Structures are given as structure tokens and as C-alpha cells.
C-alpha positions in Angstrom: 64.2 -207.1 -24.3 62.1 -209.0 -21.7 59.4 -206.7 -20.4 59.0 -206.4 -16.7 55.6 -205.9 -15.0 52.3 -205.8 -16.7 51.2 -203.7 -19.7 49.3 -201.3 -17.5 52.3 -200.9 -15.1 54.7 -200.2 -18.0 52.3 -197.6 -19.4 52.0 -196.0 -16.0 55.8 -195.9 -15.8 56.1 -193.9 -19.1 53.1 -191.6 -18.5 55.2 -188.9 -16.8 57.4 -188.7 -19.9 54.4 -188.3 -22.1 52.5 -185.9 -19.8 55.6 -183.7 -19.6 55.6 -183.3 -23.3 58.8 -185.3 -23.9 57.4 -187.6 -26.5 56.8 -186.2 -30.0 54.8 -187.7 -32.8 55.0 -186.6 -36.5 52.1 -184.6 -37.9 49.4 -186.8 -39.3 49.9 -185.1 -42.7 53.3 -186.8 -42.9 52.5 -189.9 -40.9 48.9 -191.1 -41.5 49.2 -193.8 -38.8 49.4 -191.2 -36.0 45.6 -190.8 -35.7 45.1 -194.5 -35.2 48.0 -194.6 -32.8 46.5 -191.8 -30.6 43.1 -193.6 -30.6 44.8 -196.8 -29.5 46.6 -195.0 -26.7 43.4 -193.2 -25.6 41.5 -196.6 -25.5 44.2 -198.4 -23.5 43.9 -200.7 -21.6 40.3 -201.4 -22.6 40.6 -201.1 -26.4 40.5 -203.9 -28.9 44.2 -203.4 -29.7 47.3 -202.5 -27.6 50.2 -203.6 -29.8 51.3 -200.1 -30.6 51.0 -198.9 -27.0 53.1 -201.9 -25.9 55.8 -201.2 -28.4 55.9 -197.5 -27.4 56.0 -198.2 -23.7 58.8 -200.8 -24.1 60.8 -198.5 -26.4 60.4 -195.5 -24.0 61.4 -197.6 -21.0 64.4 -199.0 -22.9 65.4 -195.6 -24.2 65.4 -194.2 -20.7 67.5 -197.1 -19.3 70.3 -196.9 -21.9 73.6 -196.0 -20.2 74.8 -192.4 -20.9 76.6 -192.1 -24.2 74.8 -195.0 -25.7 71.9 -195.0 -28.2 71.0 -192.8 -31.0 72.6 -189.4 -30.9 72.2 -186.3 -33.1 75.6 -184.8 -34.1 76.3 -181.8 -36.4 77.6 -184.3 -38.9 74.4 -186.4 -38.7 73.0 -189.2 -36.6 75.3 -191.6 -34.7 74.2 -194.9 -33.2 76.3 -196.2 -30.4 75.4 -199.7 -29.1 76.4 -200.5 -25.6 76.0 -203.8 -23.9 77.3 -205.0 -20.5 80.4 -207.0 -20.9 80.8 -206.1 -24.6 83.0 -203.4 -26.0 81.0 -200.4 -27.2 80.5 -200.3 -31.0 80.0 -197.2 -33.0 78.1 -197.0 -36.3 
């Protein structure tokens, strides 16, 4: 994926999703990295590191631009990944 716009612009684009409570993180007891991730997000864009923020913003932007019916879907039988690309037949896994 080729990111569009600057880092700050991409972060601003996903801020409404985060502020609306549509982004969930695991509890720090189960994922010790969460504390550092939140600190990096809080310090953005002036912090020493921004790699995790960049990865999150690009993933959220990509997730929200995937055509309907594509991507990772939860089914009663388990997870299903459906990859969709323009001009390529849809593949199911």
C-alpha cells in the first residue's frame, strides 16, 4: 500500500474512528505492548517514535477502504479472510 498524504494527515483521517470508540486494544495484562503503544500515540507527532502510529493509521485507512464483502470476517464457524483486488477474481481462505 502506498500511503497518501503526510503522517499527520493520515492520523487526522482516522481520529474520528478512534474517538468514536471503534478501535479496540487488548488489555495490557494480555498484551504488554499496549502501554508503549498508547504512549507513542499520545506523543504523536512530536514523540521520538511514530512507527506504530503509522502502522495503525495505514491499517485503519486500508480497512475502511476495503470493498464490501472483502477482508477479515467473523462467521459462526470461525474467521474467514476474503481477499479482493480490482481486476482479480475474489479468493476465499
